[in-house]
Each structure stands twice: as structure tokens, then as C-alpha cells.
C-alpha positions in Angstrom: 119.6 -150.9 121.6 118.9 -154.2 123.3 117.3 -152.8 126.4 114.6 -150.8 124.7 113.9 -153.6 121.8 110.8 -154.9 123.6 109.5 -151.2 123.8 110.0 -151.0 120.0 108.5 -154.1 119.1 105.5 -153.7 121.4 105.0 -150.3 119.6 105.0 -151.8 116.3 102.2 -154.2 117.6 104.0 -157.6 118.0 101.9 -159.5 120.7 103.6 -162.9 120.4 104.2 -164.4 123.8 106.9 -166.8 122.5 108.8 -163.9 120.7 108.9 -161.6 124.0 109.8 -164.9 125.8 113.0 -165.3 123.7 113.6 -161.6 123.6 113.9 -160.9 127.0 117.1 -162.6 128.0 118.9 -160.8 125.0 117.6 -157.2 126.3 118.8 -158.1 129.8 122.0 -159.6 128.5 123.9 -156.1 128.3 123.7 -155.6 132.1 125.9 -158.8 132.7 128.1 -158.3 129.3 129.3 -154.8 130.0 132.2 -153.2 132.6 131.1 -150.1 134.5 132.5 -147.6 131.9 130.6 -149.3 129.5 127.6 -149.4 131.7 127.5 -145.8 132.1 127.0 -144.9 128.3 124.7 -148.0 127.7 122.5 -146.5 130.9 122.9 -142.9 129.7 121.5 -143.6 126.0 119.0 -146.1 127.2 117.5 -143.7 129.7 117.3 -140.9 126.6 115.8 -143.4 124.4 113.2 -144.5 127.3 112.4 -141.0 128.5 112.9 -138.4 125.7 109.2 -137.7 125.5 109.2 -136.3 129.0 110.7 -133.1 127.4 107.4 -132.7 125.1 105.2 -131.8 128.0 107.7 -128.4 128.3 106.3 -127.1 125.1 102.8 -126.8 126.9 104.3 -124.9 129.8 106.1 -122.5 127.6 109.6 -123.9 128.7 111.2 -125.5 125.6 114.2 -123.9 126.6 114.6 -126.4 129.4 114.7 -129.1 127.1 118.4 -129.6 126.9 118.7 -129.2 130.7 116.2 -132.1 131.2 117.6 -134.4 128.7 121.1 -134.0 130.0 119.8 -134.8 133.3 118.2 -137.8 132.0 121.6 -138.7 130.3 123.7 -138.5 133.4 120.9 -139.9 136.0 120.6 -143.3 134.1 124.3 -143.4 133.1 125.2 -142.8 136.9 122.9 -145.4 138.1 124.4 -148.0 135.5 127.8 -147.0 136.2 126.8 -147.3 140.1 125.9 -150.9 139.4 128.9 -151.7 137.6 131.1 -150.3 140.3 129.2 -152.1 143.3 129.7 -155.5 141.7 133.2 -155.0 140.7 134.6 -157.5 143.0 131.3 -159.7 143.1 129.9 -159.7 139.6 127.2 -162.1 140.6 126.0 -159.3 143.0 124.7 -157.5 139.6 121.7 -159.9 139.7 120.4 -158.1 143.1 121.3 -154.8 141.9 119.5 -154.8 138.3 116.4 -156.4 140.2 116.1 -154.1 142.8 118.0 -150.7 142.4 115.7 -149.1 140.0 113.0 -149.6 142.7 115.0 -147.3 145.1 116.7 -144.8 142.8 113.8 -143.5 140.8 114.4 -139.8 139.8 111.9 -137.9 142.0 109.6 -140.9 142.5 108.9 -141.5 138.7 109.7 -145.3 138.4 109.0 -146.2 135.0 112.3 -147.8 134.3 111.3 -151.4 135.6 113.1 -154.3 133.9 110.1 -156.5 134.7 108.1 -154.5 132.2 110.5 -155.4 129.2 108.9 -159.0 129.5 105.3 -158.2 130.5 104.2 -159.4 127.1 106.0 -163.0 127.5 105.7 -166.2 129.8 107.9 -165.2 132.4 106.1 -164.1 135.9 105.9 -160.8 137.1 107.2 -161.1 140.7 110.5 -160.4 142.1 111.3 -163.6 142.3 110.5 -164.3 138.5 112.9 -161.2 137.6 115.7 -162.6 140.0 115.5 -166.1 138.5 115.3 -164.6 134.8 118.4 -162.7 135.8 120.2 -165.5 137.2 119.9 -167.4 133.9 121.2 -164.6 131.8 124.0 -164.3 134.4 124.7 -168.1 134.5 124.9 -168.0 130.8 127.3 -165.1 130.7 129.5 -165.8 133.5 129.4 -169.4 134.3 131.9 -172.1 132.8 130.4 -174.6 130.5 130.1 -177.7 132.7 127.9 -175.5 135.1 125.8 -173.5 132.2 123.3 -176.2 132.1 122.0 -174.8 135.5 120.8 -171.9 133.9 117.8 -174.1 132.7 116.8 -174.7 136.3 116.7 -170.8 136.8 114.8 -170.3 133.3 112.0 -173.0 134.5 111.7 -171.0 137.7 111.2 -167.7 136.0 108.2 -169.2 133.7 104.7 -168.6 135.1 102.5 -171.9 134.0 99.2 -169.8 134.5 100.0 -167.0 132.0 98.5 -168.9 129.1 94.8 -168.4 130.2 92.8 -165.1 130.0 91.3 -163.9 133.1 87.6 -163.7 133.3 85.8 -160.4 132.1 82.9 -159.1 134.1 79.5 -159.9 132.9 78.9 -156.5 131.8 78.9 -154.7 128.6 81.8 -151.7 128.7 82.2 -149.4 126.0 85.7 -147.4 126.1 85.1 -144.1 124.5 88.6 -143.0 123.0 89.3 -139.4 121.7 91.9 -137.6 119.7 92.2 -134.2 121.0 95.5 -132.2 121.0 96.7 -130.9 124.2 96.6 -127.3 123.5 93.1 -127.7 121.8 91.8 -129.6 124.8 92.2 -126.3 127.3 91.5 -124.1 124.8 88.4 -121.7 126.0 86.8 -121.8 122.5 87.0 -125.7 122.3 85.3 -126.6 125.4 81.7 -126.6 124.2 82.6 -128.5 121.2 84.6 -131.1 123.1 81.2 -131.4 125.7 79.0 -132.0 122.8 81.1 -134.4 121.2 81.5 -136.6 124.4 77.9 -136.3 125.1 77.5 -137.5 121.6 79.9 -140.5 122.0 77.8 -141.4 125.4 74.6 -141.6 123.6 76.1 -143.6 120.8 77.4 -146.2 123.4 74.0 -146.2 124.9 72.4 -147.2 121.7 74.8 -150.1 121.9 73.3 -150.9 125.0 76.5 -150.5 126.9 76.1 -150.9 130.6 79.2 -149.1 131.7 81.0 -146.3 129.6 84.3 -145.1 130.2 85.7 -141.8 128.9 89.5 -140.4 129.3 90.9 -138.5 131.9 89.9 -135.0 131.7 87.6 -135.7 128.9 85.6 -132.5 130.1 88.3 -130.2 130.3 87.2 -127.9 133.1 85.8 -128.3 136.8 82.9 -130.5 136.1 81.7 -130.1 139.9 80.7 -126.5 138.7 79.2 -127.3 135.6 75.6 -127.9 136.7 74.1 -128.2 133.0 76.5 -130.8 132.3 76.0 -132.9 135.6 72.3 -133.0 134.8 72.7 -134.2 131.2 75.2 -137.0 132.6 72.9 -137.7 135.6 70.0 -137.9 133.3 71.9 -140.6 130.9 73.1 -142.7 133.8 69.8 -144.0 133.9 70.2 -145.8 130.8 74.1 -146.8 131.4 76.5 -146.0 134.0 79.3 -143.6 133.1 82.4 -142.7 134.4 84.8 -139.8 133.1 87.7 -137.6 134.0 87.6 -134.0 134.9 89.1 -131.6 137.1 87.5 -130.9 140.6 87.9 -127.4 142.5 87.2 -127.7 146.2 87.7 -123.9 147.4 91.1 -123.3 146.3 92.2 -126.7 146.0 92.4 -128.6 142.8 92.0 -132.2 142.3 92.3 -134.6 138.8 89.3 -136.6 139.7 86.7 -139.3 138.1 83.3 -138.7 138.1 80.8 -141.8 138.4 77.3 -141.4 137.3 74.8 -144.0 138.2 71.0 -144.4 138.6 70.8 -140.3 138.5 73.6 -140.0 141.3 77.2 -138.5 141.0 80.1 -139.8 142.7 83.6 -138.2 142.7 86.9 -140.1 143.0 90.0 -138.0 143.3 93.3 -139.3 142.3 95.8 -141.1 144.6 99.2 -140.9 143.1 99.9 -137.7 141.2 102.3 -137.2 138.4 105.9 -135.5 139.9 106.2 -132.1 138.5 103.1 -132.5 136.2 100.6 -132.4 139.0 102.7 -132.3 142.2 106.3 -130.8 143.1 108.0 -133.6 144.6 110.7 -131.5 146.1 110.8 -130.2 150.0 108.3 -127.7 150.7 110.7 -124.9 150.9 112.0 -125.7 147.5 108.6 -126.6 145.9 107.1 -123.1 146.6 110.3 -121.4 144.8 110.1 -123.8 141.7 106.5 -123.4 141.4 106.6 -119.7 141.4 109.5 -119.3 139.1 108.6 -122.0 136.4 104.8 -122.5 137.1 103.2 -118.9 137.6 103.0 -119.5 141.4 100.5 -122.5 140.6 99.6 -124.8 143.4 100.1 -128.7 143.5 97.1 -130.8 142.6 95.6 -132.5 145.7 95.2 -136.5 146.2 93.3 -138.8 147.8 94.6 -141.0 150.8 93.6 -144.3 149.3 92.1 -145.9 146.1 88.5 -145.5 145.4 86.3 -148.5 144.6 82.8 -148.2 142.8 80.2 -150.9 142.2 78.0 -151.9 139.1 75.7 -155.1 138.7 77.6 -156.6 141.7 80.8 -156.1 140.2 83.5 -154.0 142.0 86.0 -151.8 140.0 89.0 -150.0 141.2 89.5 -146.5 139.7 92.6 -145.4 138.4 93.5 -142.3 136.5 96.7 -142.5 134.1 100.0 -142.3 136.0 98.7 -144.1 138.9 97.5 -147.1 136.8 101.3 -147.9 136.7 101.7 -147.5 140.5 102.0 -150.3 143.0 99.6 -148.3 145.3 96.6 -148.6 143.4 97.0 -152.3 143.1 96.6 -152.6 146.8 94.3 -155.6 147.7 94.8 -157.2 144.4 91.9 -155.6 142.6 90.0 -157.9 140.0 88.8 -155.1 137.9 90.6 -151.7 137.1 88.7 -148.9 135.2 92.0 -146.5 134.0 91.7 -143.3 132.1 94.5 -141.3 130.5 95.3 -138.3 128.5 98.3 -139.2 126.5 98.1 -136.1 124.5 100.9 -134.3 126.4 103.7 -136.9 124.6 102.2 -138.2 121.5 103.6 -139.2 119.1 106.3 -141.3 121.3 106.9 -144.3 123.0 104.8 -143.1 126.3 101.7 -144.9 125.4 103.7 -148.1 124.7 106.0 -147.9 128.2 102.5 -147.0 129.9 100.9 -150.2 128.2 103.5 -152.4 129.2 103.8 -151.2 132.9 100.0 -151.7 133.1 100.4 -155.1 131.6 102.9 -156.2 134.1 100.9 -155.2 137.0 97.9 -156.9 135.5 99.8 -159.9 135.4 101.3 -159.5 139.1 98.0 -158.7 140.6 95.7 -160.6 138.6 93.7 -157.7 137.5 91.8 -157.0 134.1 92.3 -153.5 133.2 90.0 -151.4 131.2 91.8 -148.2 129.8 90.1 -145.8 128.1 92.4 -142.8 126.4 92.9 -139.6 124.6 95.3 -139.7 121.9 96.3 -143.0 121.9 94.5 -146.6 121.4 92.2 -147.9 124.5 92.7 -151.1 125.5 91.4 -154.3 127.6 94.0 -156.3 129.6 93.2 -159.6 130.6 
């Protein structure tokens, strides 16, 4: 389908900006070619192809029986949104430009806002702002709706959508940064019998990075699969190595009865902990009202408590360079890009969802925010490829 074609080509490893610049209008064209009934089916199947992988996580919660219900929810939710766009623009078709540009921001299901039209051309020469999106949508709408004599106006909109500064790479920090990527299955990661071998492998990879004279070593989210703040022996080992190179790694934190998904930063024999700011809906926090949340947690998650979160993003400094910390989902959220951080260190655990389009969509979203805020992103991952976006 046209709407997910940029995701497919990105997953295949195509990186040509010229190609994605040409593909973007084609991917967005169905929004303006289809009527409301057709839009329902277009949205329903696009939603399934975009988010089918969300159901993969149910396997690890022993709730595979929920898969048909979840897929039906995705099907009708996005079918309904697309139909709603068609309904609202029945009498004034040009309104569809604004609806496509903004409706997904306000109608994200339970706050999960990973369907963004902007991400479809994150690898192109088009800009990343809302004005750039509106200009691109206007170009497509004029081509589809305007009379022949007015179609040349579309070129004006196209020119406005293109950003002249995207051909230049952003400057990298003057530090040697080693991204440690791992390949640990989700059910293996939390197996009690595996945590010692996982820890030993992490230490080995840190030592290898130190031998390469890395100045900052980045490990994935929950690289140490336990409450690291209670593992004194491992903390001592990381502190000792932090005299040779700074280390940042993901792990859980237990504070009383409160659980946090955190990053642990080791530098010059000291440890600093940065808690996650934006939790994954249902994966880490129940987005339902409190009276419903406790019931759902009791019925489906064995009474497990939601993860706690920090109030604002955390920064750390190394060699005079300031980095913003980001853990998985929050690296695709606007909140982490407050103040336009120049450098971001992100870490993820994608073992929940591979093989699927999830790592590709994640990368496209991060590339969109990298363009929009001018941020260089260093991403260390478990079970998919890490990368640097500049």
C-alpha cells in the first residue's frame, strides 16, 4: 500500500534522499484521491500493516488470546480516523490538508503517537516542521483537485516544502563513542539463569571498547536485566572501568516499591542515574484513568505496578559536551527534544517486536525528530541495528 511504502523501502536499506523525495507525494496521495468509505478501508489496513507488531509483545505476557481483539482495535480505530477525515471534509475538500496534517497528533490511541505523516519523508529533502508538511500536502492536493490552469501553483508549495539545509550533516562531538549492540531474545533476557552470562558478556564488550580507546561506551536499554542499583558487585566493576571510559547503560531501578526504567551513567568512578521520562502506554504505564488502571493491572498483569517516571529529561556532560539521555520510546517523543538538544544518547530493547517493522518505524521517527530539532542521535539497541543520525 502507498502509505507504508516508505517504511518498506527504509526496511530494505534504501537511503537515497532523492528517492524518498519523489516517493513522499505518492505515499500521501491516497488521502486526497479516496472518498470517506474508501478512506475507512485504506486506514484500517494501513493501521494493521503499520502496527501489527504491537501484538508480538502479548506472547511475553502470556496473553496471546488477546491478539485478535488487539488487531481488531487497530483495524477499526485507524479505519475510523481515516473515515472521520473524509466525513469532515465532505463539503470542503481542501480541509483535508489540515486534517491530515494535525488529526493524528490529537487522536493518537492512548497517547501512542507513532503514526505521523511527517516520518514518511524523514529520509528526503523535505523539511520536518508542520509548515513543511502542510506545504507538501498542499502540493499533492493541488495536483489532485485543481484545474489544469492552476496546477502550476503546486510547484510553489513544493518549493516551500523543501529544506535547503538538509544536504549538510550535523557536526559530531569530538569524542570517540562506541555503540554496543546486543542480540538477546526477550524471553532469554529475563531468565534468571541467563543474567550472569549476559552480565559477563556486557563487561567483555565494555573492555573491548576500552581497548579501542572509546571515550563513551553506550549499552542498550535494560542491558543489565535486573535492578542494577542493588547489584553492588556490578556497580563496582563499572565504576572501576569508568576511569578508562565513561559508560552509560540501561537497567531497572528499585526505589522502595517503585520501579523505574533508567539509564546508569558511570564517569571517573562515580555513578549517576537518569530515570525515563516518557513511559510506553500499557508496556510500562497504564494510560487509563486510575480507577480503571488498577482493575486492568490486576486482571491482566498480575497486579503489577506501573513504572514511575521522571518529571523532565536528564542531561549529562563528558569532555565539555552535553548529551540528552533518552530510553527507547521517549526518543520518538517530542518531550525529550525540549530545548533542541544538540546531542542525544538513546538506548532501546527491540527484542519485544522483532522481526517486524518496529525498528524501522522507530528509526524513521527518530530521524524526523533529528531533522526537526537539529539533534545528533547515537542509538544503541538490543536485537536490531544501532545507528548514528546526523
